[in-house]
N, C-alpha and C positions, 0 to 999 in steps of 0.2 A: 503862229508867230508872224509878226509883221516886220521882220528884220530888213528886207529890201527897202520898204517904204521909209522906215526910220533912218536907215543909213543914208539914203539919198537926200532926205530932208535935212540931215546933218551936214550934207555936202562932202561926204567921205567916200573914197573908193574902198573896195574890199581890202586892198593892201594896206591902206591907211588905218582902217578899222582894226585889222589884224595886228598891226604894229602897236596900236594904242592899248590893246588888251593882252598882248603877248601870246598870240597863237599864230599858226601858219595860215596864210591867206586861203589855202584850200579848205580850211575849216569854215571860213565865212561863206564861201561858195556852196559848200555842202549844206550848211544850215539854211541858206536862202533857198536852194533848190528843193531840198527834201522837206522843209518845214519842221524838221526835227530840232527841238531845242537843244542848246549846248548843255554840258554838264552843270550841275548846280553851282559849283565854285566859279564858273565863268559868267553866269547870269548877272551878278551884281556889277562886275567889271564892264560887261557889255552895256548894261543899262546906264551906268555912269558915263561911259564914253559917248553914248547917244543922248545924254541929258534927259532921260526918261526913267520912270519907275520900272521895276521888274514886271509889275502887273500890266503896264502899257506894252512893254516888250512882248509879253506872252499873249497879248490880245484880250486880257481879262477886262481891262478898262480902256477907254479911248483917250488919246492924248488931248491935253487942254488946248 
């Protein structure tokens, strides 16, 4: 998962991204450091907040 890269490209801090998707900021840090993807119900919110598809978020495809 390329969360750090996409979050930084969107100009968001971990706290800002967490607020956008309704999770605790420590979750963002965990996902970034561990590479573990979030629960299925969080993926669409995360992708939308970063203006990418879930496939791009998970590294299946490259961003345009």
